[in-house]
C-alpha positions in Angstrom: 25.8 -135.5 143.9 22.9 -136.8 141.9 22.6 -140.1 144.3 22.6 -137.8 147.5 20.0 -135.7 146.1 17.7 -138.7 145.3 18.4 -140.3 148.6 17.2 -137.1 150.5 14.3 -136.9 148.4 13.3 -140.7 149.1 14.1 -140.3 152.6 11.8 -137.2 152.9 9.0 -139.0 151.0 9.0 -141.9 153.5 9.3 -139.6 156.3 6.1 -137.8 155.1 3.9 -140.1 152.9 0.8 -138.3 154.0 2.1 -135.0 152.9 3.3 -136.4 149.6 -0.2 -137.9 148.7 -2.5 -135.5 150.5 -5.2 -134.9 147.9 -8.6 -133.8 149.1 -11.2 -136.2 148.0 -15.0 -136.2 148.8 -15.9 -138.9 151.2 -19.5 -138.4 151.4 -22.4 -136.1 150.3 -26.0 -135.6 150.6 -27.6 -136.2 148.3 -25.2 -138.9 147.3 -23.6 -139.4 143.8 -26.3 -140.6 141.5 -29.5 -140.6 143.6 -32.9 -139.1 143.2 -34.3 -137.0 146.0 -37.5 -135.0 146.6 -37.2 -131.1 146.9 -34.0 -130.9 149.0 -33.5 -128.0 151.5 -29.8 -128.5 152.0 -26.7 -130.2 150.5 -23.8 -131.5 152.5 -20.3 -132.5 151.0 -17.7 -134.1 153.4 -14.0 -134.0 152.5 -11.1 -136.4 153.4 -9.3 -133.6 155.0 -9.6 -130.3 156.6 -9.8 -127.5 153.6 -9.5 -123.8 153.7 -13.0 -122.3 153.3 -11.3 -119.0 151.8 -10.1 -121.1 148.9 -12.6 -124.0 148.4 -15.5 -123.3 146.2 -18.6 -125.0 145.4 -21.4 -124.5 142.9 -24.8 -125.9 142.5 -25.7 -126.1 138.8 -29.0 -127.2 137.2 -27.9 -129.0 134.0 -31.6 -130.2 132.9 -35.3 -129.2 133.7 -38.1 -131.4 132.9 -40.2 -130.2 130.0 -37.6 -127.8 128.9 -35.9 -128.8 125.8 -32.3 -127.5 125.5 -32.1 -126.3 128.9 -28.8 -124.6 129.4 -26.8 -124.6 132.7 -28.4 -122.7 135.2 -26.2 -121.7 138.5 -28.3 -121.9 141.8 -27.4 -119.0 144.2 -29.7 -119.4 146.8 -27.8 -121.0 149.6 -25.8 -120.0 152.5 -22.6 -121.9 153.1 -21.8 -123.4 156.8 -18.7 -124.9 157.6 -18.2 -127.7 160.4 -15.7 -126.8 163.2 -13.2 -129.4 161.7 -13.2 -127.7 158.2 -14.0 -131.1 156.6 -17.8 -130.8 156.1 -19.6 -128.0 154.1 -23.4 -127.7 154.7 -25.4 -125.7 151.9 -28.3 -124.3 153.5 -31.1 -123.6 150.7 -33.5 -120.7 151.0 -35.8 -122.6 148.9 -36.1 -126.2 148.0 -34.5 -127.0 144.7 -36.9 -127.5 142.0 -37.5 -130.9 139.9 -34.4 -131.2 137.5 -30.9 -132.7 136.9 -28.0 -131.0 139.1 -24.3 -131.0 139.5 -22.7 -130.1 142.8 -19.3 -129.0 141.6 -16.3 -128.5 144.1 -12.7 -127.5 144.0 -10.3 -127.5 146.9 -6.4 -127.1 147.3 -4.6 -129.9 148.7 -1.9 -129.6 151.2 0.6 -130.0 148.4 -1.1 -127.0 146.4 -2.7 -128.9 143.7 -6.4 -127.9 143.2 -8.5 -131.0 143.2 -11.9 -130.8 141.6 -15.0 -133.1 141.3 -18.6 -133.4 140.5 -21.6 -135.0 142.2 -24.6 -135.6 140.1 -28.2 -136.1 141.4 -31.8 -135.4 140.4 -34.6 -133.7 142.0 -38.0 -135.6 141.6 
């Protein structure tokens, strides 16, 4: 019985390899990881597969501000999210350009297997 169960699981994994490994990743972002930009008015994040906008989250967090020692994390809320029709690309339209500082664009999105994937994109506004 155990061998037949193993064979059934192996057959299913081979038949549906994408489903077994369908973890969402970021394929591109603007600004890109580790870059420096001047006062952006928008941010964009592109995923490797369509995601559900209702269960996908992003946060813009300022982690350091020039001239302010011991600057704590500050969540930036002045943006409007806009999803592309294919649900792979999220555009964050900022109401005001981001001020100088160090930022993290934090994201989380559920994969098709139900596991929540998370990541961080670091950038600096000069």
